[in-house]
MMTF fields as JSON, N, C-alpha, C and O atoms, coordinates in Angstrom:
{
  "mmtfVersion": "1.0.0",
  "mmtfProducer": "UNKNOWN",
  "numBonds": 435,
  "numAtoms": 436,
  "numGroups": 109,
  "numChains": 1,
  "numModels": 1,
  "chainsPerModel": [1],
  "groupsPerChain": [109],
  "chainIdList": ["A"],
  "bondAtomList": [4, 2, 8, 6, 12, 10, 16, 14, 20, 18, 24, 22, 28, 26, 32, 30, 36, 34, 40, 38, 44, 42, 48, 46, 52, 50, 56, 54, 60, 58, 64, 62, 68, 66, 72, 70, 76, 74, 80, 78, 84, 82, 88, 86, 92, 90, 96, 94, 100, 98, 104, 102, 108, 106, 112, 110, 116, 114, 120, 118, 124, 122, 128, 126, 132, 130, 136, 134, 140, 138, 144, 142, 148, 146, 152, 150, 156, 154, 160, 158, 164, 162, 168, 166, 172, 170, 176, 174, 180, 178, 184, 182, 188, 186, 192, 190, 196, 194, 200, 198, 204, 202, 208, 206, 212, 210, 216, 214, 220, 218, 224, 222, 228, 226, 232, 230, 236, 234, 240, 238, 244, 242, 248, 246, 252, 250, 256, 254, 260, 258, 264, 262, 268, 266, 272, 270, 276, 274, 280, 278, 284, 282, 288, 286, 292, 290, 296, 294, 300, 298, 304, 302, 308, 306, 312, 310, 316, 314, 320, 318, 324, 322, 328, 326, 332, 330, 336, 334, 340, 338, 344, 342, 348, 346, 352, 350, 356, 354, 360, 358, 364, 362, 368, 366, 372, 370, 376, 374, 380, 378, 384, 382, 388, 386, 392, 390, 396, 394, 400, 398, 404, 402, 408, 406, 412, 410, 416, 414, 420, 418, 424, 422, 428, 426, 432, 430],
  "bondOrderList": [1, 1, 1, 1, 1, 1, 1, 1, 1, 1, 1, 1, 1, 1, 1, 1, 1, 1, 1, 1, 1, 1, 1, 1, 1, 1, 1, 1, 1, 1, 1, 1, 1, 1, 1, 1, 1, 1, 1, 1, 1, 1, 1, 1, 1, 1, 1, 1, 1, 1, 1, 1, 1, 1, 1, 1, 1, 1, 1, 1, 1, 1, 1, 1, 1, 1, 1, 1, 1, 1, 1, 1, 1, 1, 1, 1, 1, 1, 1, 1, 1, 1, 1, 1, 1, 1, 1, 1, 1, 1, 1, 1, 1, 1, 1, 1, 1, 1, 1, 1, 1, 1, 1, 1, 1, 1, 1, 1],
  "groupList": [{"groupName": "UNK", "atomNameList": ["N", "CA", "C", "O"], "elementList": ["N", "C", "C", "O"], "formalChargeList": [0, 0, 0, 0], "bondAtomList": [1, 0, 2, 1, 3, 2], "bondOrderList": [1, 1, 2], "singleLetterCode": "X", "chemCompType": "L-PEPTIDE LINKING"}],
  "groupTypeList": [0, 0, 0, 0, 0, 0, 0, 0, 0, 0, 0, 0, 0, 0, 0, 0, 0, 0, 0, 0, 0, 0, 0, 0, 0, 0, 0, 0, 0, 0, 0, 0, 0, 0, 0, 0, 0, 0, 0, 0, 0, 0, 0, 0, 0, 0, 0, 0, 0, 0, 0, 0, 0, 0, 0, 0, 0, 0, 0, 0, 0, 0, 0, 0, 0, 0, 0, 0, 0, 0, 0, 0, 0, 0, 0, 0, 0, 0, 0, 0, 0, 0, 0, 0, 0, 0, 0, 0, 0, 0, 0, 0, 0, 0, 0, 0, 0, 0, 0, 0, 0, 0, 0, 0, 0, 0, 0, 0, 0],
  "groupIdList": [1, 2, 3, 4, 5, 6, 7, 8, 9, 10, 11, 12, 13, 14, 15, 16, 17, 18, 19, 20, 21, 22, 23, 24, 25, 26, 27, 28, 29, 30, 31, 32, 33, 34, 35, 36, 37, 38, 39, 40, 41, 42, 43, 44, 45, 46, 47, 48, 49, 50, 51, 52, 53, 54, 55, 56, 57, 58, 59, 60, 61, 62, 63, 64, 65, 66, 67, 68, 69, 70, 71, 72, 73, 74, 75, 76, 77, 78, 79, 80, 81, 82, 83, 84, 85, 86, 87, 88, 89, 90, 91, 92, 93, 94, 95, 96, 97, 98, 99, 100, 101, 102, 103, 104, 105, 106, 107, 108, 109],
  "secStructList": [7, 2, 2, 2, 2, 2, 2, 2, 2, 2, 2, 2, 2, 2, 2, 2, 2, 2, 2, 2, 2, 2, 6, 6, 6, 6, 6, 7, 6, 2, 2, 2, 2, 2, 2, 2, 2, 2, 2, 2, 2, 2, 2, 2, 2, 2, 2, 2, 4, 4, 4, 1, 1, 7, 2, 2, 2, 2, 2, 2, 2, 2, 2, 2, 2, 2, 2, 2, 2, 2, 2, 2, 2, 2, 2, 2, 2, 1, 7, 7, 7, 7, 7, 2, 2, 2, 2, 2, 2, 2, 2, 2, 2, 2, 2, 2, 2, 2, 2, 2, 2, 1, 1, 7, 6, 6, 1, 7, 7],
  "xCoordList": [12.122, 11.827, 10.216, 9.778, 9.526, 7.818, 7.92, 7.024, 8.583, 8.552, 8.761, 8.006, 9.797, 10.643, 9.476, 9.148, 8.945, 8.301, 7.088, 7.174, 6.138, 4.796, 5.52, 4.744, 6.861, 7.308, 7.27, 6.749, 7.777, 7.709, 6.632, 6.751, 5.401, 4.495, 3.696, 2.919, 4.216, 3.495, 3.941, 3.114, 4.767, 5.742, 5.355, 5.161, 5.259, 5.211, 3.678, 3.418, 2.629, 1.215, 1.085, 0.178, 2.278, 2.117, 2.66, 2.333, 3.183, 4.124, 2.717, 2.207, 2.442, 1.339, -0.111, -0.517, -0.571, -1.648, -1.579, -2.538, -0.466, 0.403, 0.417, 0.059, 0.829, 0.9, -0.359, -0.309, -1.526, -3.095, -3.167, -3.381, -2.925, -3.396, -2.96, -3.538, -1.154, -0.365, -0.845, -0.789, -1.306, -1.643, -2.847, -3.318, -3.337, -4.728, -6.034, -6.878, -6.053, -7.202, -6.426, -7.139, -5.457, -4.909, -4.097, -3.378, -4.435, -4.241, -2.685, -2.219, -1.819, -0.176, 0.279, 0.231, 0.666, 1.424, 2.473, 2.219, 3.517, 4.665, 3.853, 4.451, 2.959, 2.467, 1.241, 0.343, 1.017, -0.176, 0.887, 0.686, 2.099, 2.728, 3.469, 3.848, 3.504, 4.506, 3.483, 3.731, 1.892, 0.774, 0.578, 0.469, 0.532, 0.473, 1.71, 1.652, 2.928, 3.999, 3.862, 3.754, 3.928, 3.956, 2.797, 3.278, 1.305, 0.474, 0.661, 0.309, 1.645, 1.846, 2.864, 2.826, 3.958, 4.938, 4.242, 4.709, 2.975, 2.552, 1.948, 2.081, 1.214, 0.469, 1.019, 0.558, 2.341, 3.29, 4.054, 4.254, 4.346, 5.479, 4.159, 4.386, 2.675, 1.983, 1.283, 0.478, 1.538, 1.2, 2.472, 2.188, 3.977, 4.508, 4.319, 4.566, 3.755, 3.87, 2.629, 2.551, 1.889, 0.559, 0.921, 0.081, 2.364, 2.589, 3.08, 3.453, 3.105, 3.71, 2.847, 3.641, 2.056, 1.284, -0.193, -0.553, -0.941, -2.15, -2.632, -1.948, -3.741, -4.37, -4.894, -4.4, -5.74, -6.561, -5.324, -5.357, -4.025, -3.143, -2.313, -2.087, -1.911, -1.427, -2.097, -1.511, -3.066, -3.98, -4.114, -3.848, -4.53, -4.787, -3.22, -3.195, -2.248, -1.396, -0.761, -0.044, -0.936, -0.86, -2.05, -1.699, -3.103, -3.957, -3.911, -4.574, -3.26, -3.272, -2.117, -2.221, -0.98, 0.256, -0.179, -0.177, -0.579, -0.772, -1.635, -1.147, -2.63, -3.829, -2.774, -2.588, -2.026, -1.077, -0.365, -0.534, 0.496, 1.907, 1.419, 2.001, 0.19, -0.361, -1.064, -0.837, -1.731, -2.098, -0.942, -0.88, -0.103, 1.691, 1.855, 1.703, 2.214, 2.952, 1.897, 2.43, 0.723, -0.315, -0.326, -0.772, 0.182, -0.012, 1.253, 1.311, 2.597, 3.808, 3.98, 4.305, 3.812, 4.155, 2.932, 3.175, 1.388, 0.392, -0.709, -1.912, -0.003, -0.767, -2.375, -3.304, -2.295, -3.591, -3.356, -2.333, -4.709, -4.374, -4.947, -6.128, -4.225, -5.029, -5.291, -4.467, -6.52, -7.114, -6.805, -6.462, -7.232, -7.236, -7.608, -6.855, -9.044, -9.575, -9.165, -9.556, -8.484, -7.47, -6.538, -6.595, -5.866, -4.432, -4.839, -4.268, -5.715, -6.708, -6.953, -6.458, -7.539, -7.811, -6.562, -6.292, -5.891, -4.551, -3.753, -3.11, -3.849, -3.343, -3.901, -3.322, -5.178, -5.98, -5.386, -4.977, -5.111, -4.908, -3.791, -3.627, -2.877, -1.226, -1.659, -1.436, -2.336, -2.599, -3.255, -2.864, -4.43, -4.725, -4.047, -4.038, -3.396, -1.887, -1.15, -0.787, -0.885, 0.265, -0.537, -0.064, -1.686, -2.522, -2.873, -3.073, -2.925, -3.054, -1.732, -1.83, -0.627, 0.798, 1.604, 2.288, 1.312, 1.71, 1.121, 1.703, -0.417, -1.147, -2.174, -3.129, -2.025, -3.037, -2.45, -1.333, -3.278, -2.418, -2.486, -1.932, -3.201, -3.521, -2.514, -2.431, -1.851, -0.612, 0.635, 0.83, 1.22, 2.221, 3.711, 4.083, 4.447, 5.688, 6.974, 8.046],
  "yCoordList": [14.085, 13.392, 12.795, 11.873, 13.358, 13.244, 11.95, 11.219, 11.367, 9.845, 8.872, 7.94, 9.174, 8.099, 8.296, 7.306, 9.464, 9.338, 8.412, 7.267, 8.593, 7.837, 6.329, 5.44, 5.819, 4.403, 4.084, 3.009, 4.914, 4.62, 3.981, 3.043, 4.786, 4.637, 3.86, 3.561, 3.304, 2.109, 1.003, 0.285, 0.817, -0.601, -0.631, -1.705, 0.534, 0.359, -0.159, -1.151, 0.44, -0.109, -1.477, -2.204, -1.972, -3.311, -4.367, -5.538, -3.899, -4.703, -4.591, -5.565, -3.595, -3.398, -4.219, -5.032, -4.113, -5.062, -6.181, -6.852, -6.793, -8.099, -8.854, -10.002, -8.049, -8.122, -8.547, -9.58, -8.121, -8.05, -9.648, -10.248, -10.179, -11.795, -12.616, -13.269, -12.323, -12.857, -12.548, -13.367, -11.341, -10.887, -11.61, -11.272, -12.497, -13.398, -12.653, -13.25, -11.5, -10.315, -9.653, -9.28, -9.514, -8.756, -9.452, -8.898, -10.929, -12.131, -12.096, -12.157, -11.954, -12.046, -10.533, -9.741, -10.387, -9.221, -8.694, -7.763, -9.358, -9.131, -8.78, -7.801, -9.003, -8.983, -8.153, -8.211, -7.232, -6.412, -4.96, -3.774, -5.758, -4.184, -3.6, -2.473, -4.991, -4.747, -4.036, -2.849, -4.59, -3.758, -2.41, -1.724, -2.02, -0.655, 0.295, 1.511, -0.567, 0.581, 1.077, 2.184, -0.442, 0.035, 1.031, 2.072, 1.195, 2.302, 3.542, 4.555, 3.28, 4.924, 5.246, 6.411, 4.364, 5.0, 5.297, 6.223, 4.549, 4.554, 6.284, 7.153, 6.244, 7.393, 8.713, 9.714, 8.564, 9.437, 10.282, 11.48, 9.091, 9.65, 10.014, 10.677, 9.41, 9.771, 11.109, 11.583, 11.654, 12.868, 13.879, 14.963, 13.399, 14.187, 14.416, 15.551, 13.277, 13.427, 14.328, 14.71, 14.44, 15.129, 16.796, 17.652, 17.136, 18.437, 18.731, 19.868, 17.625, 18.078, 16.928, 16.512, 16.531, 15.355, 15.544, 15.248, 15.855, 16.028, 14.806, 13.821, 15.092, 13.951, 12.904, 11.778, 13.241, 12.197, 11.251, 10.037, 12.036, 11.459, 10.195, 9.015, 11.38, 10.261, 8.977, 7.983, 9.191, 8.167, 6.813, 5.631, 7.36, 6.309, 5.531, 4.304, 6.103, 5.563, 4.858, 3.884, 5.214, 4.378, 3.136, 2.041, 3.424, 2.132, 1.303, 0.274, 1.478, 0.864, -0.309, -1.477, 0.509, -0.261, -1.042, -2.268, -0.443, -1.144, -2.463, -3.561, -2.412, -3.787, -4.623, -5.556, -4.531, -5.372, -5.825, -6.947, -4.942, -5.559, -6.632, -7.671, -6.11, -6.623, -8.653, -9.818, -8.127, -9.588, -10.445, -11.671, -9.679, -10.513, -11.153, -12.361, -10.194, -10.887, -11.571, -12.405, -11.628, -13.086, -14.232, -15.313, -14.118, -15.445, -15.786, -17.012, -15.192, -15.853, -16.341, -17.528, -15.538, -15.977, -16.503, -16.882, -16.415, -16.746, -17.463, -17.468, -18.183, -19.279, -18.925, -19.694, -17.3, -17.074, -17.554, -17.601, -17.854, -17.959, -16.953, -16.634, -16.455, -15.749, -16.45, -17.145, -16.164, -16.731, -15.261, -14.113, -16.275, -15.251, -14.038, -13.192, -13.787, -12.618, -11.845, -10.678, -12.188, -11.895, -10.949, -9.719, -11.573, -11.452, -10.034, -8.989, -10.066, -9.081, -8.064, -7.082, -7.833, -6.905, -5.976, -4.782, -7.143, -6.345, -5.423, -4.462, -5.813, -5.047, -4.316, -3.817, -4.06, -2.865, -2.25, -1.192, -2.265, -1.277, -0.498, 0.72, -1.612, -1.074, 0.061, 1.241, -0.261, 0.4, 1.833, 2.94, 1.535, 3.008, 4.282, 5.5, 3.23, 4.234, 4.757, 5.933, 3.971, 4.434, 5.731, 6.827, 5.293, 6.488, 7.792, 8.767, 7.521, 8.784, 9.173, 10.293, 8.852, 9.627, 10.108, 11.124, 9.068, 9.71, 10.632, 11.205, 10.527, 11.205, 12.239, 12.743, 12.558, 13.277, 14.48, 14.622, 15.325, 17.05, 17.335, 18.325, 16.379, 16.855, 16.161, 16.567, 15.038, 14.371, 15.876, 16.804, 15.756, 16.672, 15.896, 14.921, 16.507, 15.743, 16.513, 15.915],
  "zCoordList": [-2.795, -1.369, -1.619, -0.93, -2.543, -1.851, -2.638, -2.218, -3.553, -4.057, -2.935, -2.659, -2.364, -1.47, -0.233, 0.42, 0.014, 1.429, 0.874, 1.317, 0.137, -0.55, -0.719, -0.37, -1.185, -1.25, 0.246, 0.546, 1.3, 2.42, 3.275, 4.065, 2.906, 2.902, 3.144, 4.051, 1.424, 0.972, 1.636, 2.198, 1.661, 2.317, 3.868, 4.438, 4.489, 6.098, 6.039, 6.721, 5.269, 5.428, 4.99, 5.395, 3.886, 3.597, 4.769, 4.962, 5.16, 6.374, 7.602, 8.157, 7.737, 8.681, 8.257, 9.087, 7.525, 6.895, 6.796, 7.178, 6.267, 6.288, 7.891, 8.152, 8.624, 10.353, 10.694, 11.361, 10.479, 10.965, 11.183, 12.236, 9.875, 10.017, 11.043, 11.911, 10.571, 12.042, 13.466, 14.384, 13.572, 15.062, 15.572, 16.658, 14.937, 15.25, 15.917, 16.586, 15.674, 15.992, 17.205, 18.138, 17.283, 18.193, 19.397, 20.229, 19.25, 20.351, 20.754, 21.892, 19.213, 19.515, 19.471, 18.529, 20.567, 21.029, 19.842, 19.077, 19.843, 18.799, 17.555, 17.107, 16.856, 15.313, 15.615, 14.775, 16.896, 16.933, 16.934, 16.671, 17.376, 17.937, 16.593, 16.276, 15.895, 13.985, 13.529, 13.316, 13.216, 13.13, 13.143, 12.126, 14.232, 14.969, 14.684, 14.506, 14.676, 14.663, 13.012, 12.485, 12.437, 10.374, 10.273, 9.828, 10.518, 10.377, 10.639, 10.036, 12.239, 12.496, 11.553, 11.156, 10.992, 10.016, 8.773, 8.111, 8.224, 6.948, 6.851, 5.989, 8.248, 7.936, 7.936, 7.388, 8.799, 9.194, 7.789, 7.589, 6.991, 5.758, 4.572, 3.559, 4.938, 3.724, 4.057, 3.255, 5.082, 5.759, 5.183, 4.672, 5.322, 4.562, 3.392, 2.987, 2.36, 1.351, 0.514, -0.654, 1.472, 0.916, 1.048, 0.773, 1.532, 1.301, -0.032, -0.321, -0.984, -2.179, -3.11, -3.953, -3.206, -3.842, -3.677, -2.538, -4.29, -4.563, -3.346, -3.068, -2.828, -1.8, -2.903, -2.95, -3.642, -4.59, -5.004, -4.804, -5.713, -6.402, -5.667, -5.933, -4.307, -3.402, -2.635, -2.204, -2.604, -2.27, -3.267, -3.051, -4.199, -5.807, -5.641, -5.732, -5.457, -5.551, -4.365, -4.592, -3.283, -2.177, -1.737, -1.298, -1.887, -2.229, -3.2, -3.079, -4.211, -5.301, -5.564, -5.939, -5.207, -4.894, -3.923, -4.034, -2.918, -1.365, -1.821, -1.555, -2.355, -3.031, -3.363, -2.581, -4.331, -5.468, -4.383, -3.907, -3.925, -2.793, -1.671, -1.358, -1.141, -0.045, -0.877, -0.55, -1.745, -2.524, -2.84, -2.745, -3.201, -3.473, -2.23, -2.044, -1.259, -0.131, 0.524, 1.255, 0.618, 1.222, 0.138, 0.522, -1.393, -1.97, -1.877, -1.967, -1.704, -1.017, -0.028, -0.002, 1.254, 2.373, 3.493, 4.638, 2.78, 3.785, 2.857, 3.119, 1.517, 0.904, 0.417, 0.17, 0.382, -0.523, -2.242, -2.925, -2.535, -4.096, -4.79, -4.648, -5.499, -6.712, -8.112, -8.706, -8.521, -10.106, -10.676, -10.393, -11.828, -12.792, -13.013, -13.496, -12.618, -12.465, -11.245, -11.274, -10.184, -9.146, -10.19, -10.198, -10.869, -11.539, -12.299, -11.983, -13.172, -14.11, -13.504, -14.055, -12.543, -11.364, -10.854, -10.99, -10.166, -10.279, -11.168, -10.744, -12.524, -13.16, -13.869, -14.834, -13.578, -13.941, -12.847, -13.325, -11.762, -10.537, -10.881, -10.816, -11.346, -11.391, -12.764, -12.496, -14.391, -15.132, -14.67, -15.041, -13.703, -13.661, -12.916, -13.095, -11.845, -11.234, -12.226, -12.215, -13.113, -14.535, -15.336, -15.636, -15.53, -16.321, -16.054, -16.778, -14.307, -13.496, -13.181, -12.68, -13.213, -12.877, -14.397, -14.516, -15.521, -16.624, -17.865, -18.785, -17.47, -18.766, -17.743, -18.334, -16.314, -15.974, -15.567, -15.069, -15.812, -15.636, -13.872, -13.394, -13.047, -12.246, -10.91, -9.751, -11.532, -11.127, -10.719, -11.503, -9.514, -9.26, -9.519, -8.866, -10.56, -10.47, -10.229, -10.145]
}
């Protein structure tokens, strides 16, 4: 369940962060509510994850995957442009998360 919890935390954080732009500085009540609720769900499930995955590993996965997903959502739904250096950087983030999980002995499997 630890990976399911982490996945829920990541998806909730991506939704919350994406809703921040739509909230227009918290002036739109609906998107502000989505953002606050998403962060609440994200932190709750991240806290459950930390019961079985080391903090550094969980946070690296959460933030790394979140960065890539948020950039992708912004590209698809909000018109953000991603140039070659941005794509290379996101590839390096994914590679770093994979190296930590596949080769590090600090990762709890």
